[in-house]
N, C-alpha and C positions, 0 to 999 in steps of 0.2 A: 488308487485314490487320488484325486485332485487336491492339490495343495493351495490354499487359500491365496489371493494376491495379495502382497504387502501393500498395506493402506495409503502410504507414503507414495509408492509408485502409482498408485491408480488416482492418487488426488492430483499428483503432477501431471500425469496424463490427460486427466479431464480437463484441468485448467489450460494446457498449452492447445489441446484441440480446440477448445472455446475461443481462447484470446488470440492465438495466431489467426484462424478464421475471421475474427472480428477486425483485428488490425489490417489485415488484408483488404477487408471491406473498407475500411476508415481510410487508408492510405491511397486505394485503388490502384496500388502496384505492390512488388515484392522483388526478391531476389531469388536467383537460382542457388542453390549450396549444396553440394553434394545429391543432386537427385531431386531435392525436396525445395519447394516453393515457401519462403520466408519473408515474413513483413519486413518493413525498412526498420520499425523498431516496434517491439511489443511493450507498450507502455505496462499494460496490465499485468502482465508476466511479473516485468520487472519490480513493479511496486509490490505485488504479493509476494515473491520472493524475499524481498527486503524485510515485510511484514513476519514471514517465517522465520527468517534468521532471529528476529528479535526476540520470538516467541521461545527458540531453544535457550534463549538467554533469561529472559523475565520468569518465566512459568517456575522452573525451579529456584530462581532468587527470593519468590514471594510464596513458594508453596502451593502453586493452582497444579491442576492435573495436566501434564504436558502434553498428553495424546490430545486431549480435548482442545486444547489453546491451539496446539499446532494443525490439527486438523481442520479448524473453525479458521484457521489464518489461509490453509491452501484454498478452501472454498468459499470464502466470505464474499468473492467478486465473482463467481463463476458465471454470474447471470447477468451481469453489469456491462453494457455494451458502450463503446466511445461516442461521445458527443450524440447521445442518443437521452435527451431529456426526461422522455416518459420511463425510463428505466432507473432514473437516480433514487426515486422514493421507494419504488417496488423491487429492487434488485434483491435487497437483503431476503425479503418473503420468498422471492422466486428460487435463490439460492438453497435457501433452508430446505424447498420442498424438493430438491435435487439430490440433499445429503442421503437418504436411504438406498435412492437408486444407485448414485454413484459409489457408496461403499458397501452395496450388496456384493457378495462373494470374496470379499477383502478379508483381512486378518482383524481389522478394526472391532473392538467390543462394543456389541451391538446396544448394550446397557448405558453405553456412555453418547448415543446417538443424540437423544434429545438434549443434552446438555451441550454438544456442537452446535446444535439449530439454534437454541436460546442463543448464543454467543453471536452467532451470525445475524440473528433477526435484530439484533440490538447495536450492531457496530455501526450505523448510520449516523450521519451528521459530523460536526467538527467542533462542537461544545457541548457540554452536560449542564443540565440543572442541578442534578443530584448525583451521588456516585452510583455506579453499577453495582449490581449483584447477580449471581454469585461471583467470585473472584476469576474464574475463567472468562465471564463475560467481561468483567473490568479489564482482564489481561487483553483480550483481543482487541479491544476499544483502544488501550495504549499502543499495542505494538502496531496497530493500521494506522494511529497517527502519528507515531514515533518515525515511521517510514518515510511520511511526507515533509519531514524536516530534517535537515543534513547535509552531509556533502553526496550522498547518493541521491537524495532528492533533487540536487542541483542537476546531476546527470539527467536524471529522468525529466525535470522540467524542460532544460535545454533542447533534449533529443523531440520532444512532442510539441514544442510551440510551432513550430514553422507549419504545423499541421493546420492551426486555426486562424494564423494571419501571417501577413507578411512580417519577418523578423529582422530586427536591427539591435545590434550592441546597446543603443539607447532605449530601445523599446524594452527590451530584456531587463536592463536597468529599473526602468520605471515601475514595470511589472512587479519585479522583486522585491523592490521597496514598498511598494502596495501590499504584497502578501506578507511582508512581516507583520504587520498589523493583526492578520488572521493566525499567523504563526504565534504571536504573544497569547492569543486567545486560545489556541489549542494547547500551548503548554501549560497554561492555567488550570485545562480541565482534565489532566493527567491523573489516574486515581490511585496508582500504586507508589510508593516512595521512591522505590528505584526507579521508575519511568520519569517521575518528577524531576529527579536530581537529572538523567540522561536528558529529557527535553531542554533543561536550563542549559545545559552544556552545548546542546545542537543549537539551540537558538544564538547563544553568543557567539558559535561559528557563523550561523548566517549573517549576523548584524555586522561582523568583522567582515566578512566576504563583501557584503552590497557596499558596506564603506569603502574599501578598499578600490572595487569597481567604480564608485562615484567619483573619488580622487583621481583615477586613472581616467576619467571620461569627462573629466571639466576642462574647459578652455579657458586659459591655459590648464595642463594637469597640477594638480595641488600637489606639494610636495609634504612628506611628514618630516616634521622637524627633526633634525640630528640630535 
């Protein structure tokens, strides 16, 4: 008798295959690591894993189905390509369409697949006009957006920045301060109370980070009063 594949393993492997290949295409170069060719930085995987970690906290916190939310988090960007504008709006539908195939032969409950697909199909964008339903879809939205603000997001931002244009500290500061406006809008769009609270905490951290960088990179450097 063949045992079903653990669904988390299947989801992570599917995302890794897609995102590694896309990151190598994007960067045009990689590194040989223990016999495998790995991208310089796999933004898609790092962002997704940050969202997955958040689902393991938020779903139980608000009473959402943790399997649905985590599975949706693993697969929500499994069809989104870096620097490919034509996939920006369509990637959610493309990822949703892949879900039955990617979960086939796993131990994921088949009756929960429609909820996973619904959450994936409604995660796009950076702001909301009205709260999302059901709760699992709202949770994916919150976790996806929370992963874009905070300490880990600064690492992701810094690692990927140089691929788009020449980067200097001054340019990172300029872009970061510009991003703060959007980060405030994202924070205002969170749907669950725990996400709203965590969003405000992360936004405060980001504002303090860029304020400190502005002080250090001014000419002459600003000094905080004793």
